[in-house]
C-alpha positions as CSV (number, residue, x, y, z in Angstrom):
1,X,30.1,37.6,43.5
2,X,30.7,36.4,47.0
3,X,26.6,35.7,46.9
4,X,26.8,34.3,43.4
5,X,30.1,32.0,44.9
6,X,27.8,31.0,48.0
7,X,25.3,29.8,45.6
8,X,27.6,28.0,43.4
9,X,28.9,26.2,46.3
10,X,25.4,25.1,47.7
11,X,24.3,23.8,44.3
12,X,27.2,21.9,44.1
13,X,26.9,20.5,47.8
14,X,23.7,19.5,46.7
15,X,24.8,17.4,43.6
16,X,22.3,19.6,41.5
17,X,22.3,19.5,37.6
18,X,22.0,23.1,36.1
19,X,20.9,23.3,32.5
20,X,20.3,25.7,29.9
21,X,16.6,25.3,28.4
22,X,15.9,24.5,25.5
23,X,19.5,21.9,25.1
24,X,21.5,21.9,21.9
25,X,19.3,19.1,20.6
26,X,16.0,21.2,20.6
27,X,17.9,24.4,19.8
28,X,19.0,22.9,16.5
29,X,15.4,21.1,16.2
30,X,13.8,24.6,16.6
31,X,16.2,26.2,13.8
32,X,15.4,23.5,11.1
33,X,11.7,23.8,12.0
34,X,11.9,27.9,11.6
35,X,14.3,27.6,8.6
36,X,12.2,25.3,6.7
37,X,9.0,27.1,7.8
38,X,7.0,23.9,9.3
39,X,3.6,24.9,10.0
40,X,2.1,21.2,10.9
41,X,3.8,18.6,12.6
42,X,2.3,15.2,12.1
43,X,3.0,13.6,15.6
44,X,2.8,9.7,15.2
45,X,3.1,7.5,18.6
46,X,2.3,10.6,20.8
47,X,1.9,8.9,23.7
48,X,1.0,11.3,26.3
49,X,1.6,14.5,24.4
50,X,5.2,14.8,25.3
51,X,6.9,15.5,21.6
52,X,4.2,18.3,21.2
53,X,4.2,19.9,24.6
54,X,8.2,19.9,24.4
55,X,7.4,21.8,20.7
56,X,5.2,24.6,22.4
57,X,7.8,25.0,24.9
58,X,10.6,26.0,23.0
59,X,8.5,28.0,20.8
60,X,6.6,26.4,18.0
61,X,3.6,28.3,16.6
62,X,2.4,25.9,14.2
63,X,-0.1,23.3,14.7
64,X,0.3,19.7,15.8
65,X,-2.2,16.6,14.6
66,X,-1.0,13.5,17.3
67,X,-2.1,9.8,16.8
68,X,-2.0,7.8,19.7
69,X,-3.7,4.1,19.6
70,X,-3.7,2.9,23.2
71,X,-6.9,4.4,24.7
72,X,-5.6,4.3,28.2
73,X,-2.4,6.8,26.9
74,X,-4.6,8.4,24.4
75,X,-7.4,9.6,27.5
76,X,-4.2,11.5,29.1
77,X,-3.4,12.8,25.5
78,X,-6.6,14.3,24.8
79,X,-6.7,15.8,28.5
80,X,-3.7,17.7,27.9
81,X,-4.4,18.6,24.6
82,X,-7.9,19.7,24.7
83,X,-7.7,23.2,25.6
84,X,-5.2,24.0,22.8
85,X,-6.7,25.2,19.3
86,X,-3.6,24.2,17.7
87,X,-3.5,20.7,18.8
88,X,-5.7,18.0,17.4
89,X,-5.5,14.1,18.6
90,X,-7.0,10.8,17.0
91,X,-7.3,7.6,18.8
92,X,-5.5,5.4,16.1
93,X,-2.1,4.4,15.0
94,X,-0.5,4.2,11.6
95,X,0.8,1.2,9.7
96,X,1.1,0.0,6.5
97,X,-2.4,-1.1,6.0
98,X,-5.6,-0.8,7.3
99,X,-6.1,-3.1,10.3
100,X,-6.9,-4.0,13.8
101,X,-3.8,-5.0,15.5
102,X,-2.4,-6.2,19.2
103,X,-0.2,-3.6,20.6
104,X,2.2,-5.4,23.5
105,X,1.4,-2.1,26.1
106,X,5.0,-1.7,28.3
107,X,5.4,-0.6,32.2
108,X,6.3,2.9,30.8
109,X,3.9,3.1,28.1
110,X,6.4,4.9,26.0
111,X,8.1,1.6,25.0
112,X,4.9,0.4,24.2
113,X,5.5,-1.6,20.3
114,X,3.5,-3.2,17.5
115,X,6.8,-5.6,17.6
116,X,8.3,-8.1,20.1
117,X,11.1,-6.3,22.2
118,X,14.5,-7.5,22.7
119,X,15.7,-8.9,25.5
120,X,18.6,-6.5,24.9
121,X,16.0,-3.8,25.2
122,X,14.7,-4.4,28.7
123,X,18.1,-5.4,30.2
124,X,19.1,-2.0,29.6
125,X,16.0,-0.7,30.6
126,X,13.5,-2.7,33.1
127,X,10.8,-0.5,32.7
128,X,10.4,-1.2,29.1
129,X,8.8,-4.8,29.4
130,X,5.7,-5.7,28.5
131,X,2.8,-6.2,30.9
132,X,-0.2,-6.3,28.8
133,X,-1.5,-5.9,25.3
134,X,-4.5,-4.2,23.6
135,X,-6.1,-4.7,20.3
136,X,-6.0,-1.0,18.3
137,X,-6.8,0.6,15.2
138,X,-4.4,1.3,12.7
139,X,-4.9,3.4,9.5
140,X,-2.3,4.5,7.0
141,X,-1.1,7.9,6.5
142,X,-2.2,8.3,2.7
143,X,-5.7,7.3,3.6
144,X,-6.2,10.4,6.2
145,X,-3.3,12.7,4.8
146,X,-6.0,14.8,3.0
147,X,-8.0,15.3,6.0
148,X,-5.9,16.2,8.2
149,X,-3.5,18.4,5.9
150,X,-4.2,21.6,4.2
151,X,-2.7,22.3,1.0
152,X,-0.6,25.5,2.5
153,X,0.4,23.2,5.4
154,X,4.4,23.0,5.3
155,X,4.7,19.3,7.2
156,X,7.0,17.6,9.3
157,X,5.9,13.9,9.8
158,X,7.5,12.9,13.4
159,X,7.6,9.2,14.4
160,X,8.0,7.5,17.6
161,X,6.6,4.3,17.0
162,X,9.2,1.5,18.9
163,X,10.6,-0.3,15.6
164,X,7.1,0.1,13.4
165,X,8.8,3.1,11.7
166,X,9.5,1.5,8.0
167,X,5.5,0.4,8.4
168,X,4.3,3.8,8.7
169,X,6.3,5.0,6.1
170,X,5.2,2.2,3.9
171,X,1.6,3.3,4.4
172,X,2.6,7.0,3.5
173,X,4.4,6.6,0.1
174,X,2.3,8.8,-1.9
175,X,2.1,11.2,1.2
176,X,6.1,11.4,1.1
177,X,6.0,14.1,-2.0
178,X,3.8,16.2,0.3
179,X,6.2,15.8,3.2
180,X,8.8,18.7,4.0
181,X,10.4,16.7,7.3
182,X,10.9,13.5,8.8
183,X,12.3,13.2,12.2
184,X,11.9,9.6,13.8
185,X,14.0,7.4,15.9
186,X,17.0,4.8,14.6
187,X,18.1,2.1,16.5
188,X,21.8,1.5,16.1
189,X,21.1,-2.2,17.5
190,X,18.1,-4.4,17.1
191,X,15.3,-3.3,20.2
192,X,12.7,-4.6,18.3
193,X,12.1,-7.8,16.4
194,X,12.4,-7.0,13.0
195,X,13.1,-3.3,12.7
196,X,14.6,-1.4,9.9
197,X,18.1,-0.2,11.8
198,X,19.9,3.0,11.4
199,X,22.0,2.9,8.7
200,X,19.0,0.9,6.4
201,X,16.8,3.9,7.5
202,X,18.9,6.6,6.2
203,X,19.2,4.5,2.6
204,X,15.4,3.8,2.7
205,X,15.0,7.7,3.0
206,X,17.4,8.8,1.0
207,X,15.5,7.2,-2.1
208,X,12.7,9.7,-1.5
209,X,14.8,12.6,-1.5
210,X,15.4,13.3,2.1
211,X,18.9,13.8,3.7
212,X,19.9,13.9,7.2
213,X,20.2,17.4,8.7
214,X,20.7,16.4,12.5
215,X,21.1,13.7,15.3
216,X,19.5,13.6,18.5
217,X,20.7,11.7,21.9
218,X,17.8,8.8,22.3
219,X,18.0,5.5,24.4
220,X,21.1,4.3,25.6
221,X,22.1,1.2,28.3
222,X,21.8,2.8,31.6
223,X,24.2,0.2,32.8
224,X,26.8,0.6,30.2
225,X,26.4,4.2,28.9
226,X,26.5,2.3,25.4
227,X,24.1,4.8,22.8
228,X,21.3,2.3,21.3
229,X,19.0,4.9,19.8
230,X,19.0,8.2,18.2
231,X,16.6,10.5,16.7
232,X,17.6,11.6,13.0
233,X,15.6,14.8,11.5
234,X,15.6,14.6,7.7
235,X,14.4,17.1,5.0
236,X,13.5,16.6,1.4
237,X,16.2,18.0,-1.2
């Protein structure tokens, strides 16, 4: 007991924050994936594979298909995933029509968006500022769904597309009936110009029989602590 107390004192002196892994959000997400027997995750807006890597770490044993349009970021994604037989990657983004678009590349890369960023976002997170642009290929999920999903797959659609969520969903209307769950970012206030906000997204998904099952903490203003964005996890009734 004395040794444990000494260790605790050292940890306090060094200001180290010890947390259980996975955290509560991840444990709840894992439980939902297990309960609904999710066997394939469509990882839209994969960046360099953070979400997929996290899923595998918490024990997800199904397959993941990742989509990332930015070439330099996709290169990192491909390198990380290449030795994992359960992980497939594609170098294009998803939206509501087939086209080429200019994507705004942020300094931190994961805030990159096809939409204009709002000043309040940059104020709260300076590393989200845009530093470059790149032409990327956009397809619809409906056009590729049958190529990446098999009949017996139980699918979760994950979107981390920085305000472009409604566009992705509009290009997936025919696919939604074959999708069991959805995880996506929902902004409480506008972070990207023209994005669909929290309450609007819940109402939109309700039209397609998806109900909210879980909320995960997301982006907040580092100066004020105000929560600006959460991840919503939905499942079809």
